N, C-alpha and C positions, 0 to 999 in steps of 0.2 A: 504494500500500500504506500509506504513512504517513498519507495523507488518510483512509483507511478507519478506521484505528485512532483517529485524532483525533476523527472524527465519532462513532464508537461510544462513545468515552470521554466525549465531551460529553453523550451521552444518559445515561450512567451517573451522572455527577455532577450531573445535573439541568438541563442546558441543552437547548435545542431542536436537533434535527437539521435542517439546511436542505434536505437532499436525501436520497433513499433510500440506505440503507447496508446492506450485508450483511457479516457477519463470522463466522468460526468461533468457537465458544465452548466447544469440547471435541472429543473424538474423534468424528468424523462427526456433530457437532451444530452446526447453523448458526442464527444469529439474524438476522432481517431487520427493519430499522427503516424505517418509512414516512417520507415527506417531512413535515417539521414535527412529528416525534415530540417530545412534551414529557414528559420523565421525571417531572416534578412531578405529572402527572396519573395516574401509575401506580405509581411506586416509593415505598417498598419493595414489591416484589412479594410477595404471600402465597404464591405457588406455589413459589418457589425458596428453598432453604436459604441460599444465598449469591448475591449479585448476580453476574450473568453478566460474565465478563471476556473480552475479545477475545483470541484466540490465533493468528489468521492470516486470510488471505483465503479466501473461499469459492471452491473450484476452479471453473473454467469448465465442468467436466463435471457439476457438481451440477444435478440435474434438478428437484427440487421447490422451486420458487421462487414466492412469492406475487405476485399482482397486487393492489396497493393502490389504493383509490379512496375518494373522499369526496364526498357530496352531501347537501344538505338536512339537515345536522346529523348524518349517519350516516357511520361509518367502516367500511370493508370490507376484508377480506383474502380472496383467492380462490386456491385451488390446483387445478390440473388433475391428477386422480389416476387417470384412465382407468377400467379395469374392476377396480380393487382392491376387495377385500371390506373393509368398514369396521365398526369396533366402538368401544366406549368411550362417550363422551359422558356418562358417569356414570349417575345415577339417572333412568332413563326407562322407562316402561311400554311393552312391546312386544317385538319379536323380538330375538334375539341379534344378528343381522346388521342393521346400522343403515342400509344403503343405501336411498336414496329417502325419507328422513325430514327433517323440520325440527324441531329441538329448541329449546325456549325456555330461555334461561339467565337466569331471574329467579325466585328462590326463592319457592315458592308453597305455602301450606297447602291441599293439594289432596286432601281426603278421598275415598277410594275411587277416586282418579285420574279424577274425573269432568270436570274442566276441561281443555280442549285435548287431549282423548283421552289424558291421562296423559303427554303429551310435554313437560310443564313441571311438575316436582315440587318437592320440598323442598330440593334441592341443585343447585348449578351446577358443572359441570366442563368447562371449555373445552378439551377434549382429544379427539382422534380417533386411533385405532389403525388403520392400514391394512395389509392383507396382500395382496401381489401373487400372481399365479397361480403363480409359481415358489417361493413361500414366503418370499421376502424381505419385509421389513416396514419401516414408517415410523411415526413419531408426530408429530402436529401439535398445538402448544400456542398458543393465543391468550392472551397475557399481558395480560389485561384483566378487570377486575371490574365494569365498567359493564354496564348492561342490554344483553343481547345475544341473538342466536339463531344457531344453526349449522345449515346445510343440508348433508346428506351424500348425494352422488350422484357422478357422474363428475367433478363439481367439488365440492370442500369449500369452503363459503363461511361465514366468520365475519362477522356484521354487527352493529355496535355502535351504540348511541345516545349514545356518548360520543366523546371525541377519538381521534385516530389512535393505534393500539397496535402493539406489536411482536409478531412471531410467532417461534416456535422450531421447528425441524425436526430430528427424530432419524432417522438412517438406520442400519439394521442388517440382518443376514442372517436374522433370525428374530424372531417376536413376543416370545419370552421375552427376547431381547437388548434389544429396545426397552423392555420393561417394567423391566429392570434399569437401563437408563439413565435412564428416568423417575424411578426411585427414587433414583438418585445425585443427580439435580438437585432433586427435590422432597421427598425424605425417605421414610422407611419408618415403619411403626408401631413403637412401643416394644414389647418383649416383655410381653404382658399377664399379669396374675396367672392362675395355673392355674384358679382357681375360675370365672373368667369364661368358660371354655371348656366348662363343664358345662351342664346343663339349667337353664333359668330359667322361673319361673312368675309371671305377672303378670295383673292385671285392673284396670280403671278403676272402682273401687278396692277393695282388700281392707281395708275398715274396717267396724266398729271393729277395733282391733288384735287382739282375740280371734279374729276371723275369719281374719286372716293367720296367727295362731298355730295355729289349727285346720288350715289348709291345710298348714302345715309338718308338723304331727303326722301328718296323713293320708298324706303321702308316706312317712314313716318306717314307719307302720303297714302300709302296703300294699307296702313294699319296692320303690318306684319311685325310682330315683336322681334327686336334685335338689340343686342347690347354692345357688340364689338365689331369694328372695321379693322381689317388687318392690312399691313403694308409689307410687301415682299421687296426683293433686293433693288428694284428699279427706282426706288426713292433716293438712292445713294448717289453721290457724286463719283461717277466712274467706278462704281461698286466698292468704293472705299468705305469700310465700316466706320460708324460714328460720324458720318458726314451726311449732308443733304444736297441733292442736286439743285442748282440754281434754277433750272428749267422745270423740273418735275415737282419739287417741293421747296419753293422759294422762301416760304415763311412757315416753318413747322409749328411754331407756337400759335400762330393765327389759325392754322389748320386744326390743331388739337383743341383750341378754344371753340372753334366752330362745331366740332363733334361733341364736346362737353355740353355746350349750350343746348344740344338736341338729345342729350342723355345717352351718348355713345362713349365708349372707351376705345382706345387705339392700342394695337400691338404692332411693334416694329421688329423687323428681322435684323439679327446680328450674326454673321458667320465668323468662324475662327480665322480664316485666311486674311492676313494683313498685306495689302499690296506693297510690293517692293518699290519704294519710291522715296528717295532721300529728302524730298520736299514735303512729305506727308507726315503730319505730327505723330500719328500712332506708330508708324514705322521708325521715325526718328527716336521716339522713346524706347521702342523695343530693341533697337540696335544699341542705343546708348546703355541700356540696362542689361544687355546680353540675355534677353528674355526668351529666345527662340529655341525650338527643338534643333538639335545638331545632327549633322551627318556623322558617319562613323569616323571621319577624320577631324571632327571637332568644328566644322564650319556651319553657320546657320543654314538649315535646309531650305531649299526653294522648290516649290511645286506650283503647278498652274491650277487656278480655280477661276471664278468669274472675273476678277480684276486683271487676270494675267498671272505673272509670276508673283508668288506670295510667300511670306514667312508665316510660321505657325507658332504661336505662344506655347511654351512648355508648361501647361497647366498643372503638371505634377509637382511643380515647385511652389511653396507657399509665397515666396516673394513675387512670383509671376501672378499668382491668384490675386494678391493684394493690388498689384499694378492694374490688372484687368478690371478689378472692382472699381478702382478710382475713375476709370474711363466713363462710367455711367452717370456721374453727377451732372455734368453739363448736358448730356444727351437727354436724360430724364427731365431736366429742367424745362424742356420745351413742352411738357405736358403729356409725354408718352406714359401710358398706363401699364403696359406689359411688354415682355421681351420674348422673342422667338429665336432660339439658337438652332441653326440648321447646318448641314454639311459637316457636322462635327464627329464623323466616324473615326478619323477625319477623311473626307473625300478629297482626292487629288486627281485632276483630269490627266489621264495617260499614265498615272503612277502604277506601280505593281499592284494588281488586284484592285485598281481604282483608289489606292491610298498611298501613304508614304512607305519607303523601304523598311523592311522588318529590322534592318540593322541600324536604323537611326537611333539616336541616343537621347535619353531624358535625364534630367537631374544634375547636369553639370553646367558650369558657367565659364568654361574655358576649353581649350583644345587638348586637354589632358586625355590620355588613353582611356576610352570608355570602359566601364566595368560591366560585368555580365548583367547584374540586376537592373541596370539602366536601359536595357534593350527595349526597343519599341515592341518587341514580342510580348513584353510584360505589360506595357502601358497602353497599347493600342485600344483595348476594350474599355479602358476607363478614361480615355481622352475626353469624350463628351461628358462623362460623369464629373470630372474635375472642372470642366468649363462651366457647366450649369451651377455648380457649387459657387464658383467665383462670381458668376452673373447674379445669382441670388444675393450674395453678400453685397455686391455693388448696388443693387436696387434698394436694399435695406439701408445702406449708407446714404443713398440719395434721398430716399423717402422713408425715414424710419417709422413714420406714423401709418404707413400703408402696408397691407399684406402683399407681398410680391407674387406675381403670376409669371412663371417661366414655362415655356413649352420647348421641348428638346426632341430632336430626331434620334440622337444617339444617347445611350445611357447604359447602366450596368445595375446589377442587383444591389439594392441599397440606395440607388439614385432617386427613388420616389420621394426621398426627404427633400429634394431640391427642385424637382421639375415635374410637370405633367408631360404627357407624350401623345403622339398620334402614330398611326401605323404606316406612315411614310407615303411614298409616291405610288398609290394604288392606281387602278385603271377604271374607267367608266364602263364597267361590264356588270352584268347580272351576277356572274360568278364571283367577282370581287365584292359586290354588295353582300351576297350571302356569306362569303368567307369572313367578312368583317365581324360577324357575331362571334364565332369561336376564337378569332384572334383577340378581340377585346376581352372575352371571358377569360382566356388563359393569361392575359396580362394581369387581370384582377386576381387570378389564382397564383400569381407570382409576386404579389405584394405591391403592384402598381395599379391602384384602382382608378386613377384619374387619367383616362385615355379614351381614344375613339378614332374612327377613320375619317378620311376626307369624304364627306357626304356628297354624292354625285360622282365621285371619282376625280382624280387629279389629271390623268393622262387620257388621251383619246376624247372623242366628242360624246358628251352626254346626250340623252334624248328625253323627250317629255315623259315617257313611261318610266324610264329608269329614275329620273329625278323625283317623280311622284312616289314611287315605291320606296326609294332610299330615304327620302325625307320623312315619310310616314313611319319608318322604323328607327331612323337615326336620332330622332328627338329623345329617345329613351337611353341613349348611350351616356356615359358620364361626361364626356367632352363632345360638344355638338358644334361642328364647324363645316360649312360648305366651302370647298376650295378646289380650284382647277388651274390648269396651266394657261399661260398667256396665249398659247397657240390654238387653244380649243375654243369652242363656242361658249357663249355666256351660259351660266347655269344658276343665276340668282333665282329665287322662288318664282318670279314673274317672267322668266326668260322664255317659257314655252307656251305662253298664252293664259287666258283667264281660268280655264279649268284646272290646269296644274297649279297655277297660283293659288287657287282656293284650297286645293289639297294640301299644299305646303303651309298655307296660313292656318288651316285647321290643326295640322300636326304641331306646328310651333306654338299655337295657342295652348295646346295640351301641355307642352313643356312648361310654359309659364304658370299655368294653373297648378301644376304638380310641384312647383318650387318649394312650398313648405315641407313636403315629404322629402324631396331631393336634398334640400339643404340639411335636414335632420339626418339623412343618410351620410352626407359628407362629414358631418360632425361625428357620427358613429365611426366611420372609417378612420378619421383622424385620431380616435382614441383606441380602436381595437385592431385596425388593419383589415377588417372584413371587407370584401369587395362591395362596391355600389351596385354593379351589374353582376349577377350570379348565375351559374348554371342551375338548371332545375333539380339536378341530383342533390343539391344542398338542402332541399326540403326534406329529404329522407335518404341519407347516404346508404342505407341498407337495401334500397330498392334498385337492384342492378339494371332494371329496364330503363332507368333514367340516365344511365352513365354516358350514353353517346348522343343524347339529344342536344342539337346545336342550332335549331331554328327558334324554338321558344326559349325564353330566358326569364329571369327574375330581376326586378328592380327592387333592391333590398330584399327583405324576407316576405313582404306582404303583397307585392304587386306582380302578377304574372302577365308577360307580354308575349303575344303570339302574332307574328306577321301574317298579313292577309294572304301572302303567297306560300305560306308554310303548307307542306303536304304531309298528312298523317303524323303530326308531331306527337311525341310521347309526353304526356302531361302528368304532373304530380297528382296523387290521389287526394281525396278530400273534397269538401264542398267549396270550390272557388266560385265566387259570384261574378259573372260577366256584367259589364256595364259600359255605357258610352257617356261622353261628356257633352255631346251635341244633341240638339233637337233637329228634326227634319230628316231629309233624305240622306241615306248613307252614300258616301262617295265611292265606296268599294276599295279604298286604299288604306284606311286607318287601321292600325293594329287592334286586335281584340285585347281588351284589358279585363283582368279578373282579380278580385280582391280575396285574399285568404280568409277562410272561415275564422271568426274570432278577431278580426282586425278592423281598424278604422283607418281612414285615409283623409288627411287634411288637404283641402284644395283652396287656393287663393282665388279671388276675383281675377279677371283678366287684366293684365298690365302690359304695356308696350315695352317696358324695360325695367331693370331692377332698381334704378334710381327712384322710381315712383311706386315700386312694389311695397305692399303693406300686408300685415297679417292681423289687422284689427277687424277684418271681416272674413270669416272662414266658413266654407261648406265642408262638413265632415261626413264622408260616406261610411256607412256602417254595415258590416256583414256579421250579424249575431251568430254565435255558435249554438250548439244544441242546448246549452244551459242558459242561453239568453244573455251572453256577455260578449263584449269586444273591447279591445284596448289598443293603444298605440302611443307614440311620442310626438312631441312638437318641440323643436329647438328654435330659439330666437336670439339674435344679437344685432349689432349695428350693421353687419354685412361687410364690414371692412375695419381695418385698424386692429388693435390688440387689447382693447379694454375688456374683452371677454376673459382674458387671462387673469384679470383681477376681480372677476365676479360680475361684470356687466353683461349678463346673459340670463336667459330663463329657459329651463327645461321643464316641460309640462307633461304630465301623465294624462292621456285622454281615455276616459272610461265611458262605455255605453252599456246600459243594462236594461233589460225588460222588467218593468214593474207593473204587473197586471196587464192592462191593455195599452200601456204607454212605454215608450223608450225614453230613458233619461240619459242625457249626455253631459259630462262635466269635464272641464279642463282645470287641472290642479297643478300649480307650480310645485315641483319637487326639488328644484335645485336652482341656484343662481340668485343674484341680487337685483336683476332688472325688474323694473316696475311693470305691472300689467297694463296693457292699453285698454281703453274703453272699447270693448269688443262686441261685435255682432256675430251670432252663430246661427247656422241652420243645419238640420240633420237631413242626410240623404240615405234612406234605407234601401238596400239592394234586395229585391225580391223578383225572382223569375225573369231575370235579364233586364228589369226596369229599375229606375231610380225614382223613389217617391220622396218628395221634399216637404219638410216642415216650413212654417213661416219663419222669417227672420226674427231672432230674439236677442235682446241685449243682455250682456253679461257673459260669464264663463260657464253658463249652464243653459241647456235647451231641452225641450221635450217634444215628442210627437206621438201620435197614435200609431200603434203597430199595424203594419199591413200584412195580410196573410196571402200566401200564394194561391 
């Protein structure tokens, strides 16, 4: 026992482990160290919030143990998992159930997912979630940033092109318990600003600025809710980051003021490539500070991206992260609200595998002989991770009173602490629309709940039918953004005529009415790590018939979403009550919504943006269980800033109960110091596919007569 602790501690403080070691590092969490594990090649880990501390010996009954091996410069850890159903692996194109796949963990600018069948994309997540036939579950983490691949079958095999690495195993009674433990170890997202949960509109690019203004005005004129207008790279001066084109964006402050007056936020793109230009202030600072990634002979690496030849900041260095953070102060002072970090795999045009050479060097400030642990092989997968960490720090330095919103294309397991993400440059095809569901679900099962696809598709021309279908389902994703390439047709909600415009308006209206529930879910995930968007098998992990369902999904635990195009979806058991939010003719596109038995669903009145959104008037849908009860939660705060951390929030328990021939609904504050608004409530009882409403009633209590089917 003493020897085990000693050897594990040797690894923690940076010395090699001479023989294989296993130790508990938490409640039903075990870490396994291979022979000759060298912590200097791996630590500090980007995955874990705190370094793992041994707490005891792994019991002899522990079943999931790795077999370590090494040959020809490759290190491998293999687990025998039998017939468990496997999920996770982060951002991968394909089915929800991952069994029988090999996933490449080497971040790749992979437009339309064309390389390697989409099994190697923009992010790397060395994580596998397993669910056994009895519903018990486990999680496997390979604590390794080096170039790697993972094979998921009856054996889960992590194979790295770097030195021997440790693995961590989580054992729990259910998948949600495993995800909670992953969050405890690896961290959760911070509570995002409310505006980031609204609808976003983007194109590559809306320039000149008058075009973006016109887009904003059109949303308001047509009464289609929207919160954010995005600016891609064409707003820059010659693609120089942190600059504005005199022709396309002559007065960025005036532009942002224009948006803010109309209750819009703006998000601007910043790439990592710094144009090689001795007269450009960012490159001047980067060269003077010696802040760039080096070639193997110690010279600043140059690679081509949008501006031409570029230097690349070495974000693995704390001094470079600090420098990068300082660049945001003047940039954000123009009124920019959010930042979009793209191309940060890093993408290099014409480079080996579309990136920089594997023998580039990180972590040095001179032309000294590079050391092995500084190899790009080690740091490639976390280049984007370190970039978004520095970006988030810079936004907080610039606007300490605001919650930062950062969107990143590249990231790594643990990077959910710093940025939201999207599934990259997809295509405007029905196949990619349908695949966006399992892709988003598996990101949630990997600890990254704030994600979603480009609605309508980025590449190729969208069409009316596809935009209607995709918007009608995309509004239930955690991140909701319509985005397309400059070369393709317009795909704003009104782009294909009045009929599709109305389909999109109806769907987006639903998103905004659901915000009380969605914001409460984001608060939950910020505390627990549970996904916002969940596979249906999480309703009953022991029901193996649900394990492969990837058309229908859950929003939180209580709301079941079934696309209208779904064919023979396998749905969870129980009395889920279907309902609609609209009156009148069905447009044939909107998803079928069903509320879990025993649940309540708070809905807001319809607002056009989150600036004017309020929760002082709520409709609460109720699906009573067999005992005549239903309950749920409602979370409220300012929607931005950090006063919630010192008590300026309110968490309410919503209770509905049958009392004789009446339903009584109450909202009771259970936590927080935020005062109650003067509230109006009405009850919507779900019976036989219809919603029956009470009259509006003032206060935190309402009643209505029970309807019978």
